[in-house]
VEXDREN-2710 file (C-alpha; in Angstrom, 1 decimal):
% VEXDREN-2710
k/r/px/py/pz
1/MET/-142.1/162.1/-155.0
2/ASN/-145.2/162.5/-152.8
3/ILE/-144.6/160.4/-149.8
4/GLY/-147.0/159.4/-147.0
5/LEU/-145.5/158.5/-143.7
6/VAL/-148.0/156.5/-141.6
7/THR/-147.3/156.3/-137.9
8/ASP/-149.2/155.7/-134.6
9/THR/-147.0/158.2/-132.8
10/TYR/-145.8/161.6/-133.8
11/LEU/-144.9/165.0/-132.3
12/PRO/-145.4/166.1/-129.6
13/ASP/-144.8/162.4/-128.5
14/ILE/-141.2/161.6/-127.7
15/ASN/-139.8/158.2/-128.6
16/GLY/-137.5/156.5/-131.2
17/VAL/-140.2/156.1/-133.9
18/VAL/-141.1/159.7/-133.7
19/SER/-137.4/160.7/-133.9
20/SER/-136.9/158.5/-136.9
21/THR/-140.1/159.8/-138.6
22/VAL/-139.2/163.4/-138.0
23/THR/-135.7/162.9/-139.2
24/LEU/-136.8/161.2/-142.4
25/LYS/-139.5/163.8/-143.1
26/ASN/-137.1/166.7/-142.8
27/ALA/-134.4/165.0/-144.8
28/LEU/-136.7/164.0/-147.6
29/GLU/-138.2/167.5/-147.8
30/LYS/-134.7/168.9/-147.9
31/ALA/-134.0/166.6/-150.8
32/GLY/-137.0/168.1/-152.7
33/HIS/-139.8/165.6/-151.9
34/THR/-143.3/166.4/-150.6
35/VAL/-143.9/164.5/-147.4
36/TYR/-147.2/164.0/-145.5
37/VAL/-147.6/162.4/-142.1
38/ILE/-150.7/160.3/-141.4
39/THR/-151.1/159.7/-137.7
40/ASN/-153.7/160.0/-135.0
41/HIS/-154.6/162.0/-131.9
42/ALA/-156.6/161.5/-128.8
43/GLY/-159.8/163.1/-130.2
44/THR/-162.9/162.3/-132.2
45/GLY/-162.4/164.5/-135.3
46/ILE/-159.9/164.6/-138.3
47/LYS/-157.3/167.3/-138.2
48/PHE/-155.1/168.3/-141.1
49/GLU/-152.4/171.0/-140.6
50/ASP/-149.0/171.6/-142.1
51/GLY/-149.0/168.3/-144.0
52/VAL/-149.9/166.3/-140.9
53/LEU/-153.2/164.4/-141.1
54/ARG/-154.4/163.3/-137.6
55/LEU/-157.1/160.6/-137.4
56/PRO/-159.4/160.0/-134.4
57/GLY/-157.8/157.8/-131.7
58/ILE/-158.2/156.5/-128.2
59/LYS/-155.4/156.8/-125.6
60/LEU/-154.5/153.5/-123.9
61/LYS/-153.1/154.3/-120.4
62/SER/-151.8/150.7/-119.9
63/PHE/-149.6/151.2/-123.0
64/TYR/-148.0/154.4/-121.8
65/GLY/-150.2/156.8/-123.7
66/TYR/-150.3/154.8/-126.9
67/LYS/-153.1/155.8/-129.2
68/VAL/-155.1/153.3/-131.2
69/SER/-157.2/154.1/-134.2
70/SER/-159.7/152.3/-136.3
71/PRO/-158.3/150.6/-139.5
72/ILE/-161.1/152.4/-141.4
73/ASN/-161.6/156.1/-141.2
74/VAL/-164.6/157.6/-143.0
75/GLY/-163.8/161.0/-144.3
76/ALA/-160.0/160.7/-144.4
77/GLY/-160.0/159.3/-147.9
78/SER/-160.6/162.7/-149.6
79/TYR/-157.6/164.3/-147.8
80/ILE/-155.3/161.4/-148.9
81/GLU/-156.6/161.5/-152.5
82/GLU/-155.5/165.1/-152.7
83/MET/-152.0/164.2/-151.5
84/ASN/-151.6/162.2/-154.8
85/LEU/-149.2/159.8/-153.1
86/ASP/-146.5/157.9/-155.0
87/VAL/-145.7/155.7/-152.1
88/ILE/-147.0/154.9/-148.6
89/HIS/-144.4/154.2/-145.9
90/LEU/-145.6/152.5/-142.7
91/GLN/-143.8/153.4/-139.5
92/THR/-146.0/151.0/-137.6
93/ASN/-147.5/147.6/-138.5
94/PHE/-150.7/147.9/-136.5
95/GLY/-153.1/150.7/-135.5
96/VAL/-152.9/153.4/-138.1
97/GLY/-150.6/151.0/-140.0
98/LEU/-153.7/148.9/-140.8
99/TYR/-155.3/151.9/-142.3
100/GLY/-152.2/152.6/-144.3
101/GLN/-152.4/149.1/-145.7
102/TYR/-156.0/149.6/-146.6
103/LEU/-155.2/152.8/-148.4
104/ALA/-152.3/151.2/-150.4
105/ASN/-154.5/148.3/-151.5
106/SER/-157.6/150.4/-152.3
107/MET/-155.8/153.2/-154.0
108/ASN/-153.2/151.1/-155.8
109/ILE/-150.3/152.8/-154.2
110/PRO/-146.9/151.0/-153.5
111/LEU/-146.4/150.1/-149.9
112/VAL/-143.2/150.2/-147.9
113/ASP/-143.0/149.1/-144.2
114/THR/-140.3/149.9/-141.7
115/TYR/-140.2/147.3/-138.9
116/HIS/-139.2/149.6/-136.0
117/THR/-140.3/147.5/-133.1
118/MET/-139.5/143.9/-132.0
119/TYR/-143.0/143.3/-130.8
120/THR/-142.2/139.9/-129.4
121/ASP/-140.2/141.7/-126.7
122/TYR/-143.4/143.5/-125.5
123/THR/-145.8/140.6/-124.8
124/HIS/-145.5/141.3/-121.0
125/TYR/-147.9/144.2/-121.5
126/ILE/-150.7/141.8/-122.4
127/ASN/-149.4/139.0/-120.2
128/PRO/-148.4/140.8/-116.9
129/ARG/-148.4/137.6/-114.9
130/GLY/-145.9/135.9/-117.3
131/PHE/-147.9/132.8/-118.2
132/GLU/-145.5/130.8/-120.3
133/GLY/-148.1/129.2/-122.6
134/PHE/-149.9/132.5/-123.2
135/ASP/-146.5/134.2/-123.9
136/ARG/-145.6/131.6/-126.5
137/VAL/-149.0/131.9/-128.2
138/SER/-148.7/135.7/-128.1
139/LYS/-145.3/135.6/-129.7
140/ASP/-146.4/133.2/-132.4
141/ALA/-149.4/135.4/-133.2
142/ILE/-147.2/138.5/-133.4
143/LYS/-144.8/136.7/-135.8
144/ALA/-147.7/135.7/-138.0
145/ALA/-149.3/139.1/-138.0
146/SER/-145.9/140.8/-138.8
147/ARG/-145.3/138.3/-141.6
148/ALA/-148.7/139.1/-143.1
149/VAL/-148.1/142.9/-143.0
150/CYS/-144.6/142.7/-144.4
151/ASN/-145.6/140.3/-147.2
152/ASN/-148.3/142.7/-148.3
153/ALA/-145.6/145.4/-148.9
154/GLN/-143.4/145.9/-151.9
155/ALA/-140.4/146.6/-149.6
156/VAL/-139.6/146.1/-146.0
157/VAL/-137.0/148.3/-144.2
158/ALA/-135.1/146.8/-141.3
159/PRO/-133.1/149.3/-139.2
160/SER/-130.4/146.6/-138.5
161/GLN/-129.2/143.2/-139.7
162/LYS/-130.6/141.8/-136.5
163/THR/-134.1/142.9/-137.4
164/LYS/-133.7/141.6/-141.0
165/GLU/-132.7/138.2/-139.7
166/ALA/-135.7/138.1/-137.3
167/LEU/-138.1/139.0/-140.2
168/ILE/-136.6/136.2/-142.4
169/ASP/-137.1/133.8/-139.5
170/TYR/-140.8/135.0/-139.3
171/GLY/-141.2/134.0/-142.9
172/VAL/-141.2/137.4/-144.6
173/LEU/-140.8/137.0/-148.4
174/ALA/-140.9/140.6/-149.4
175/PRO/-137.5/142.3/-150.2
176/ILE/-135.9/143.4/-147.0
177/TYR/-133.5/146.4/-147.1
178/VAL/-131.3/147.3/-144.1
179/VAL/-131.5/151.0/-143.8
180/PRO/-130.3/152.4/-140.4
181/THR/-132.3/155.4/-139.2
182/GLY/-130.3/158.7/-139.7
183/LEU/-129.5/161.4/-137.2
184/ASP/-129.6/165.1/-137.3
185/LEU/-126.0/165.3/-136.2
186/ASP/-126.0/169.0/-135.4
187/LYS/-128.3/168.4/-132.5
188/PHE/-125.6/166.3/-130.8
189/MET/-122.3/167.3/-132.2
190/ASN/-122.6/171.1/-132.1
191/VAL/-123.3/171.5/-128.4
192/ASP/-121.2/173.7/-126.0
193/PRO/-120.4/171.4/-123.0
194/GLN/-119.6/174.6/-121.0
195/SER/-123.0/176.2/-121.6
196/GLU/-125.0/177.3/-118.6
197/ARG/-127.9/174.9/-119.5
198/VAL/-125.5/171.9/-119.7
199/HIS/-124.2/172.8/-116.3
200/GLN/-127.7/173.1/-114.9
201/ILE/-128.6/169.6/-116.3
202/ARG/-125.5/168.0/-114.7
203/GLY/-126.2/169.9/-111.5
204/GLN/-129.4/167.9/-111.1
205/VAL/-127.2/164.9/-110.3
206/SER/-124.0/166.3/-108.8
207/ALA/-122.0/169.5/-108.7
208/ASP/-118.8/167.6/-108.2
209/PRO/-116.8/167.7/-111.5
210/GLU/-114.9/164.6/-110.3
211/ASP/-118.0/162.4/-110.2
212/LEU/-118.6/159.9/-113.0
213/ILE/-122.2/160.1/-114.2
214/LEU/-123.6/157.5/-116.6
215/LEU/-126.6/158.4/-118.6
216/PHE/-129.6/156.3/-119.7
217/VAL/-132.1/157.9/-122.2
218/GLY/-135.2/156.0/-123.1
219/ARG/-138.6/154.7/-122.2
220/LEU/-138.8/153.3/-118.6
221/ALA/-140.1/149.9/-119.4
222/LYS/-139.2/146.3/-118.4
223/GLU/-137.9/145.4/-121.8
224/LYS/-135.1/148.0/-121.3
225/SER/-133.7/145.9/-118.4
226/LEU/-132.8/149.0/-116.4
227/GLU/-132.5/146.9/-113.2
228/ILE/-129.0/145.8/-114.4
229/PRO/-127.4/149.3/-114.5
230/ILE/-129.3/150.3/-111.4
231/GLU/-128.0/147.3/-109.4
232/ALA/-124.5/147.9/-110.7
233/ILE/-124.4/151.6/-109.7
234/VAL/-125.8/150.9/-106.3
235/GLN/-123.3/148.1/-105.7
236/ASN/-120.3/150.0/-107.1
237/PRO/-118.0/150.7/-104.1
238/ASN/-116.9/154.1/-105.6
239/PRO/-119.4/156.7/-104.1
240/HIS/-118.5/159.1/-107.0
241/VAL/-120.2/156.9/-109.6
242/HIS/-123.8/157.9/-110.5
243/LEU/-126.6/157.0/-112.9
244/ALA/-128.8/159.6/-114.5
245/ILE/-132.1/158.3/-116.0
246/VAL/-133.8/160.5/-118.5
247/GLY/-137.3/159.5/-119.7
248/GLY/-140.6/158.2/-118.5
249/GLY/-142.6/155.2/-119.0
250/PRO/-145.0/152.5/-117.8
251/ASP/-142.5/151.0/-115.3
252/GLU/-141.1/154.2/-113.9
253/GLU/-142.6/153.5/-110.5
254/PHE/-141.2/149.9/-110.5
255/TYR/-137.7/151.2/-111.1
256/ARG/-138.0/154.0/-108.5
257/ASN/-139.2/151.4/-106.0
258/LEU/-136.4/149.1/-106.9
259/THR/-133.9/151.9/-106.4
260/GLU/-135.4/152.8/-103.0
261/SER/-135.4/149.1/-101.9
262/MET/-131.7/148.9/-102.7
263/HIS/-131.0/152.2/-100.8
264/GLY/-129.6/153.8/-104.0
265/THR/-131.5/157.1/-104.3
266/ASP/-128.3/159.0/-103.6
267/ARG/-126.6/157.3/-106.6
268/VAL/-129.5/156.7/-109.1
269/HIS/-131.3/159.9/-110.3
270/PHE/-134.6/160.0/-112.2
271/LEU/-134.6/163.3/-114.2
272/GLY/-137.9/162.8/-116.1
273/ALA/-138.3/163.2/-119.9
274/ALA/-136.2/165.7/-121.8
275/ALA/-137.6/168.2/-124.3
276/PRO/-136.7/167.0/-127.9
277/ASP/-134.7/170.2/-128.6
278/GLU/-132.7/169.7/-125.5
279/ILE/-131.8/166.0/-125.8
280/GLY/-128.3/166.8/-127.2
281/LEU/-127.6/168.9/-124.0
282/TYR/-128.3/165.9/-121.8
283/TYR/-125.7/163.8/-123.7
284/ALA/-123.3/166.6/-123.4
285/ALA/-123.9/167.0/-119.6
286/PHE/-122.8/163.5/-118.6
287/ASP/-119.8/161.3/-119.1
288/ALA/-120.9/158.1/-120.8
289/PHE/-124.0/156.3/-121.9
290/VAL/-125.4/153.0/-120.6
291/SER/-128.2/150.6/-121.7
292/ALA/-128.9/147.0/-120.9
293/SER/-131.7/146.6/-123.4
294/LEU/-131.8/143.7/-125.9
295/SER/-135.1/144.8/-127.5
296/GLU/-133.7/147.4/-129.8
297/THR/-134.1/147.1/-133.6
298/GLN/-131.3/149.6/-134.1
299/GLY/-130.5/151.4/-130.9
300/MET/-130.9/155.1/-131.7
301/THR/-129.8/156.2/-128.3
302/TYR/-126.5/154.5/-128.8
303/LEU/-126.0/156.5/-132.0
304/GLU/-127.1/159.7/-130.3
305/ALA/-124.6/159.2/-127.5
306/MET/-121.7/158.4/-129.9
307/ALA/-122.6/161.5/-132.0
308/ALA/-122.2/163.5/-128.8
309/GLY/-118.7/161.9/-128.4
310/LYS/-119.8/159.7/-125.5
311/MET/-118.5/156.1/-125.0
312/VAL/-121.2/153.5/-124.7
313/PHE/-121.7/150.7/-122.1
314/GLY/-124.0/148.2/-123.7
315/ARG/-125.1/144.6/-123.3
316/ARG/-123.9/142.2/-126.0
317/ASP/-126.4/142.4/-128.8
318/GLU/-126.3/142.3/-132.6
319/VAL/-127.3/145.9/-133.0
320/LEU/-124.0/147.0/-131.4
321/THR/-121.8/144.8/-133.6
322/GLU/-121.0/147.6/-136.1
323/LEU/-120.9/150.3/-133.5
324/LEU/-119.2/149.3/-130.3
325/ASP/-115.5/148.4/-130.4
326/GLU/-114.3/147.3/-127.0
327/ASP/-112.2/149.8/-125.2
328/GLU/-112.3/152.2/-128.2
329/THR/-116.0/153.3/-128.6
330/GLY/-117.4/151.6/-125.5
331/PHE/-117.6/148.5/-123.4
332/TYR/-119.7/145.3/-123.4
333/PHE/-121.3/143.8/-120.3
334/ASP/-123.9/141.3/-119.4
335/THR/-124.2/141.5/-115.6
336/PRO/-124.0/144.2/-113.0
337/ALA/-120.6/142.9/-111.8
338/GLU/-119.2/143.0/-115.4
339/LEU/-120.6/146.5/-115.8
340/ASN/-118.7/147.7/-112.7
341/GLU/-115.5/146.1/-114.0
342/LYS/-115.9/148.1/-117.2
343/ILE/-116.6/151.3/-115.3
344/ASP/-113.3/150.8/-113.5
345/VAL/-111.6/150.6/-116.9
346/PHE/-113.3/153.8/-118.0
347/LEU/-112.3/155.6/-114.8
348/ASN/-108.6/154.6/-115.4
349/MET/-108.5/156.1/-118.8
350/ASN/-106.5/159.4/-119.0
351/PRO/-108.0/162.6/-120.6
352/GLU/-106.1/162.0/-123.9
353/GLN/-107.6/158.5/-124.2
354/LYS/-111.1/159.7/-123.5
355/GLU/-110.7/162.5/-126.1
356/GLU/-109.5/160.0/-128.7
357/ALA/-112.4/157.7/-127.8
358/ALA/-114.8/160.7/-128.4
359/HIS/-113.4/161.2/-131.8
360/LYS/-113.7/157.5/-132.7
361/CYS/-117.3/157.5/-131.5
362/GLN/-118.2/160.4/-133.8
363/ARG/-116.3/159.0/-136.7
364/LYS/-118.1/155.7/-136.2
365/ILE/-121.6/157.2/-136.7
366/MET/-120.8/159.4/-139.7
367/PRO/-122.6/157.0/-142.1
368/TYR/-125.8/157.5/-140.1
369/THR/-126.5/161.0/-141.3
370/ALA/-130.0/162.2/-142.1
371/GLU/-128.9/162.8/-145.7
372/ALA/-127.7/159.2/-146.1
373/PHE/-130.9/158.0/-144.5
374/ALA/-133.0/160.0/-147.0
375/TYR/-130.9/158.9/-149.9
376/SER/-131.2/155.2/-149.0
377/MET/-135.0/155.6/-148.6
378/GLU/-135.3/157.3/-152.0
379/ARG/-133.8/154.2/-153.5
380/VAL/-136.1/151.9/-151.6
381/TYR/-139.1/153.9/-152.7
382/SER/-138.0/153.8/-156.3
383/GLN/-137.5/150.0/-156.2
384/ALA/-140.9/149.6/-154.6
385/ILE/-142.6/151.7/-157.2
386/ASP/-140.8/149.8/-160.0
387/ASP/-141.8/146.4/-158.5
388/TYR/-145.4/147.6/-158.1
389/SER/-145.5/148.7/-161.8
390/GLN/-144.9/145.1/-162.8
391/THR/-147.8/143.6/-160.9
392/TYR/-149.5/140.3/-161.8
393/GLU/-153.2/139.9/-161.7
394/VAL/-154.8/136.8/-160.3
395/GLN/-157.0/135.2/-163.0
396/LYS/-157.7/131.7/-161.6
397/ILE/-157.7/130.1/-158.2
398/GLN/-157.9/126.4/-157.4
399/PHE/-157.7/124.9/-153.9
400/SER/-156.2/121.5/-153.3
401/GLY/-155.4/120.3/-149.8
402/ASN/-153.1/122.6/-148.1
403/TYR/-152.1/124.4/-151.3
404/VAL/-153.6/126.8/-153.8
405/PHE/-152.9/126.9/-157.5
406/LEU/-152.9/130.3/-159.1
407/GLN/-152.9/131.5/-162.7
408/LEU/-151.5/135.0/-163.0
409/GLN/-151.5/137.5/-165.9
410/VAL/-148.9/140.2/-166.1
411/ASP/-149.4/141.3/-169.7
412/ALA/-152.3/140.4/-172.1
413/GLU/-149.7/139.5/-174.8
414/LYS/-147.7/137.1/-172.6
415/GLU/-148.5/133.6/-171.5
416/PRO/-150.1/133.4/-168.0
417/VAL/-147.9/132.4/-165.1
418/LYS/-149.0/129.4/-163.0
419/MET/-147.8/128.8/-159.5
420/ILE/-148.6/126.9/-156.3
421/ILE/-148.5/128.5/-152.8
422/PRO/-149.4/127.3/-149.3
423/ILE/-153.0/128.0/-148.3
424/ASP/-151.8/129.9/-145.2
425/ASP/-149.9/132.3/-147.5
426/PHE/-152.9/132.7/-149.7
427/PHE/-155.0/133.9/-146.8
428/GLU/-152.2/136.0/-145.2
429/LEU/-151.8/137.8/-148.5
430/LYS/-155.6/138.3/-148.8
431/ILE/-155.6/136.9/-152.3
432/SER/-158.8/136.8/-154.4
433/LEU/-159.6/137.0/-158.0
434/HIS/-158.0/140.1/-159.6
435/THR/-155.7/140.7/-156.7
436/LYS/-152.5/142.4/-157.8
437/LEU/-149.2/140.7/-156.8
438/ASP/-146.0/142.6/-157.4
439/ASP/-143.1/141.2/-159.5
440/TYR/-140.8/140.6/-156.5
441/MET/-143.4/138.6/-154.6
442/VAL/-144.2/136.5/-157.6
443/ARG/-140.6/135.8/-158.5
444/SER/-139.9/134.9/-154.8
445/TYR/-142.6/132.2/-155.1
446/LEU/-141.5/131.0/-158.6
447/ASP/-138.0/130.5/-157.2
448/ILE/-139.3/127.9/-154.8
449/GLN/-142.0/126.2/-156.9
450/ASN/-140.1/123.0/-157.0
451/PHE/-140.2/122.9/-153.2
452/TYR/-143.9/123.6/-153.0
453/TRP/-144.8/121.2/-155.7
454/CYS/-142.9/118.4/-153.9
455/MET/-144.5/119.4/-150.6
456/TYR/-147.9/119.2/-152.3
457/LYS/-147.3/115.8/-153.9
458/VAL/-145.8/114.2/-150.8
459/GLU/-148.6/115.5/-148.6
460/GLN/-151.1/113.9/-151.0
461/ARG/-149.2/110.7/-150.9
462/LEU/-149.1/110.8/-147.1
463/LEU/-152.9/110.7/-147.0
464/ALA/-152.7/107.1/-148.3
465/ARG/-149.5/105.8/-146.7
466/GLU/-146.9/106.6/-144.0
467/MET/-143.4/107.5/-145.2
468/THR/-140.0/107.9/-143.7
469/HIS/-137.5/110.7/-144.2
470/HIS/-135.6/108.4/-146.6
471/GLN/-138.7/107.5/-148.5
472/VAL/-139.7/111.1/-148.9
473/VAL/-136.3/112.1/-150.3
474/GLU/-136.3/109.1/-152.6
475/TYR/-139.8/109.8/-153.9
476/CYS/-139.0/113.5/-154.6
477/VAL/-135.8/112.6/-156.4
478/ARG/-137.0/109.6/-158.4
479/ARG/-140.6/110.4/-159.1
480/LEU/-140.7/114.2/-158.9
481/GLU/-137.2/114.7/-160.4
482/ALA/-136.4/117.2/-157.6
483/PRO/-132.7/118.1/-156.7
484/LEU/-131.5/116.3/-153.6
485/SER/-131.2/119.6/-151.8
486/VAL/-134.9/120.3/-152.4
487/ALA/-135.9/116.7/-151.4
488/ASP/-134.0/117.0/-148.1
489/GLN/-135.6/120.4/-147.4
490/VAL/-139.1/118.8/-148.0
491/ALA/-138.4/115.9/-145.7
492/ASN/-137.0/118.3/-143.0
493/GLU/-140.1/120.5/-143.3
494/LEU/-142.5/117.6/-143.0
495/GLU/-140.6/116.4/-139.9
496/LEU/-141.0/119.9/-138.3
497/MET/-144.7/119.8/-139.2
498/GLY/-145.0/116.4/-137.5
499/LYS/-146.2/114.8/-140.7
500/ILE/-143.4/112.3/-140.9
501/ASN/-141.6/110.8/-137.8
502/ASP/-139.1/108.0/-138.3
503/ARG/-139.2/106.9/-134.7
504/SER/-143.0/106.7/-134.7
505/TYR/-142.9/104.9/-138.0
506/ALA/-140.3/102.4/-136.7
507/MET/-142.2/101.7/-133.5
508/GLU/-145.6/101.3/-135.2
509/LYS/-144.4/99.3/-138.2
510/ALA/-142.3/97.0/-136.0
511/GLU/-145.4/96.2/-133.8
512/TYR/-147.5/95.7/-136.9
513/TYR/-145.0/93.5/-138.7
514/GLN/-144.7/91.3/-135.6
515/SER/-148.5/91.1/-135.3
516/VAL/-148.7/89.6/-138.8
517/GLY/-146.0/87.0/-138.1
518/SER/-142.7/88.7/-139.0
519/SER/-139.5/87.9/-137.1
520/LYS/-137.3/90.5/-135.5
521/GLY/-134.7/89.9/-138.2
522/GLN/-137.3/90.4/-141.0
523/ILE/-138.5/93.5/-139.2
524/GLU/-135.0/94.9/-139.1
525/GLN/-134.6/94.3/-142.8
526/LYS/-137.9/96.0/-143.6
527/LEU/-137.1/99.0/-141.5
528/TYR/-133.6/99.2/-143.0
529/ARG/-135.0/99.3/-146.5
530/ALA/-137.4/102.1/-145.4
531/GLY/-134.3/104.1/-144.5
532/ILE/-134.7/104.0/-140.7
533/ASP/-131.6/104.9/-138.7
534/PRO/-130.0/101.7/-137.1
535/GLU/-130.3/103.1/-133.6
536/LEU/-134.1/103.6/-134.1
537/ILE/-134.3/100.0/-135.6
538/ARG/-132.6/98.6/-132.5
539/GLU/-134.9/100.6/-130.2
540/ALA/-138.0/99.4/-132.1
541/CYS/-137.0/95.8/-132.1
542/ASN/-136.0/95.8/-128.5
543/SER/-139.5/97.0/-127.6
544/LEU/-141.1/94.0/-129.3
545/SER/-142.6/91.1/-127.3
546/SER/-140.4/88.1/-126.9
547/VAL/-143.5/86.0/-126.2
548/GLN/-144.9/87.1/-129.6
549/GLU/-141.6/86.4/-131.3
550/LYS/-141.6/82.8/-130.0
551/SER/-145.2/82.4/-130.9
552/ASN/-144.5/83.5/-134.5
553/ALA/-141.6/81.2/-134.7
554/ALA/-143.7/78.3/-133.5
555/LYS/-146.5/78.9/-136.0
556/LEU/-144.0/79.1/-138.8
557/ALA/-142.3/75.9/-137.6
558/LYS/-145.6/74.0/-137.7
559/ARG/-146.2/75.2/-141.3
560/LEU/-142.7/74.1/-142.3
561/ALA/-143.1/70.7/-140.6
562/LYS/-146.2/70.0/-142.7
563/SER/-144.3/70.9/-145.9
564/LEU/-141.4/68.6/-145.2
565/LYS/-142.5/65.2/-146.4
566/ALA/-140.7/61.9/-146.2
567/LYS/-138.1/63.1/-143.7
568/SER/-137.1/61.9/-140.3
569/VAL/-138.0/63.9/-137.2
570/ARG/-134.3/64.6/-136.7
571/ARG/-133.9/65.9/-140.2
572/LYS/-137.1/67.9/-140.0
573/ARG/-135.9/69.6/-136.8
574/GLN/-132.6/70.5/-138.4
575/GLU/-134.2/71.9/-141.6
576/ILE/-136.9/73.8/-139.6
577/THR/-134.2/75.3/-137.4
578/HIS/-132.2/76.3/-140.5
579/LYS/-135.3/77.8/-142.2
580/LEU/-136.3/79.7/-139.0
581/ILE/-132.8/81.3/-138.9
582/LEU/-133.2/82.3/-142.5
583/HIS/-136.5/83.9/-141.6
584/GLY/-134.7/86.1/-139.1
585/TYR/-135.1/84.2/-135.8
586/LEU/-132.1/83.8/-133.5
587/PRO/-130.4/80.4/-133.6
588/ASP/-131.2/79.5/-130.0
589/ALA/-134.8/80.5/-130.4
590/ALA/-135.1/78.6/-133.7
591/LYS/-133.6/75.4/-132.2
592/GLU/-135.8/75.7/-129.1
593/VAL/-139.0/76.0/-131.2
594/ALA/-138.0/73.1/-133.5
595/GLU/-137.3/70.9/-130.5
596/GLU/-140.7/71.6/-129.1
597/LEU/-142.5/70.4/-132.2
598/ASP/-144.7/67.4/-131.4
599/PHE/-144.6/64.4/-133.8
600/ASN/-146.5/61.1/-133.7
601/GLU/-144.6/58.1/-132.3
602/ASP/-144.8/56.2/-135.6
603/HIS/-143.8/59.3/-137.6
604/ASP/-140.3/58.0/-138.6
605/GLN/-141.7/54.6/-139.6
606/GLN/-144.3/56.1/-142.0
607/ALA/-141.9/58.8/-143.2
608/LEU/-139.2/56.2/-144.0
609/GLN/-141.7/54.2/-145.9
610/ASP/-142.7/57.3/-147.9
611/ALA/-139.0/58.2/-148.6
612/PHE/-138.3/54.6/-149.7
613/GLU/-141.2/54.5/-152.1
614/LYS/-140.2/57.9/-153.6
615/ALA/-136.6/56.7/-154.0
616/MET/-137.8/53.5/-155.7
617/ARG/-139.7/55.6/-158.2
618/LEU/-136.8/57.9/-158.8
619/TYR/-134.3/55.2/-159.5
620/ALA/-136.6/52.5/-161.0
621/SER/-134.7/52.6/-164.3
622/LYS/-131.3/51.7/-162.7
623/THR/-129.9/48.2/-162.3
624/PRO/-130.9/46.5/-159.0
625/GLU/-127.4/47.0/-157.5
626/VAL/-127.2/50.7/-158.4
627/ARG/-130.9/51.3/-157.5
628/ASN/-130.5/49.8/-154.1
629/GLN/-127.4/51.9/-153.4
630/LYS/-129.1/55.1/-154.4
631/VAL/-132.3/54.3/-152.5
632/ARG/-130.2/53.7/-149.3
633/THR/-128.3/57.0/-149.9
634/TYR/-131.5/58.9/-150.5
635/CYS/-133.1/57.7/-147.3
636/LEU/-129.9/58.4/-145.3
637/ARG/-130.0/62.0/-146.6
638/GLN/-133.6/62.3/-145.3
639/GLY/-132.2/61.7/-141.8
640/PHE/-133.1/58.1/-141.3
641/LEU/-130.8/55.6/-139.5
642/ARG/-128.9/53.0/-141.6
643/GLU/-130.2/50.1/-139.5
644/ASP/-133.8/51.2/-140.0
645/ILE/-133.2/51.6/-143.8
646/ASP/-131.6/48.2/-144.1
647/GLU/-134.4/46.5/-142.1
648/LEU/-137.0/48.0/-144.5
649/MET/-135.1/47.0/-147.6
650/GLU/-134.8/43.4/-146.3
651/SER/-138.5/43.4/-145.7
652/GLU/-139.0/44.4/-149.3
653/ASN/-136.6/41.6/-150.5
654/LEU/-134.0/44.0/-151.8
END
């Protein structure tokens, strides 16, 4: 294969990305592939020498010499066309990485992206004052940009499971392969610890062979949390414990000043950057390795130290899960005090235990060889090329709300494929007519079409009416025939988006229902049928106005009083009380409202007359004796007193 490695940083720069890129290039070439490096330099012209194409760039001092290049480089295309690349492999998402994406899209070359850097751990460079709101926005922007780049690739390489999980959390849909960066083991394993140069390096810290010297190798930057080991070493009561710091970086002055302020310059030693071909000698010169960083995607320096047979002191982090076995290949710590406790454990190990630990460290990193690295990447490249060969072409685009309907064609002889995707994904993937989407990407979307279709339909429905979580689930299952798991996922997603909110629904609906005359009891039933949680129903009803509740009851009582004809005031009050209770009002409140109803003084007299006349009509066909008995019973049931009934009947000559 002809492989193009695209990176913002390359030799003579010294950092983890350079190390990974160089190791991969050498291993792939050893396996018979042709490898080109597309990078930049702090200059205005294009340089191409020994398979390395350097594009014009500008050095940014605030980013520790990082060089940024334009995403478009006029004149570079002809060099790249002659490379006849089978695959482009990004070692950076931005800078030259943007140009690499442009090349892949414009030249129809499969794209692979290795996510080397957890950029969200580096926002302090653009937010030095630590404004929380700005930091949050910056992290969200980084996640969105990372998602867009990764989803434009046929394959994404994560150096560790930790990185893969972060990318999944970002919303990356492209296939993610965990491929740890390999090591050139000879550089670390085949070093003579008794060589003169090794002694010279150790002598920069101490000539006392009894001293314990911990080594840190890396960029001196705040995300490395070097203040933790510095504080631990300065506070360690054993004067024979030292820390050697190898490397440079944007915060070197900060760490030097910190050491001076703690009066630790005799215990903490800044040795500067090491030449790439001597890094193995530094590991050999000192006794163990320490790092407090939580920003590593893989932790190459941990691997290098273990390859050199050195135990590792590391903060608890996912990247160490497969490497660091407590008391066997290293020690975990989180605080300076805990680090000092673990240093004591190390000091108490006898020579035989340390030798056994050295062997365990080297055995632990054997899977991380450069050859294994190249082999794994070969398989990723092959899969990416295969996926790219089965690309779909966008034939039709239709926008609808927050979603886009696409019609795709993979083969002229096959039926077109139709699918729906969120509009944000549409723009992130830079889709337009005739855009090519690889097979894996399309299949990823087709696998979740049910979810997107339900989201689309429910969001359309939400434009006309509010819905609760329960109503969304019920609508998806009954109307859209979605599985319950998908329906729940839709409801949960809409809650996260703020498009449904059961509490707001309950509070607003309760207030509305009360305003149109509903009782608290009726409101409870309506909210219960809407699927609102009982606790939220109680909260909503407790927030309602008791004055309005009584007013609603009084209005209903007056309407009921008008509908109850030919009944005594006493019977009317009883029936109104009963009906108010049935309408959801509390018994005491219902009785109180009924008692407050105002009736005319002659109400019972006229009502008794109406009841008497109605009864006479009902039982007119009966014999006089039976009729009179039934009339009396009927009037009694309407709540009238016996003596009043008898008096009326006598007046009617019955």
